[in-house]
C-alpha positions, 0 to 999 in steps of 0.5 A, spaced: 794 442 328 799 448 332 800 447 339 798 452 345 801 458 344 801 463 351 797 467 345 791 463 346 792 463 354 792 470 354 785 469 351 783 464 354 783 469 361 781 474 358 786 478 355 787 482 349 793 477 345 797 480 341 801 487 345 802 494 343 809 497 343 815 494 340 820 489 342 825 486 339 826 482 334 820 482 334 818 479 339 813 479 344 813 478 351 808 474 351 810 468 357 811 474 360 804 475 360 801 470 361 805 467 366 803 474 371 797 473 369 795 466 370 800 469 378 795 475 379 787 472 378 786 466 381 786 460 376 785 454 381 785 450 374 788 449 367 785 443 362 790 442 356 786 440 351 791 435 346 797 435 350 800 428 347 803 432 343 808 437 348 814 436 347 818 434 353 820 443 354 811 445 352 809 440 357 815 443 362 813 451 360 805 450 361 808 447 368 812 453 370 805 456 369 803 457 375 807 457 383 805 452 387 801 457 392 800 454 399 794 451 401 
């Protein structure tokens, strides 16, 4: 089973998971797009399944997706 990707997050937000255009070395800025949408939309909860399978790097990447906002 593959780990969740930024494309999964974009799809869950109802946004196109594949970005149009050409990108250097074929790398789409999908993490940047997912971060931008999560920051722009009123996302208050994010459920992560199988989080125990994430590496430390992947866990940190997901924790950094949403800036801490004052309540």
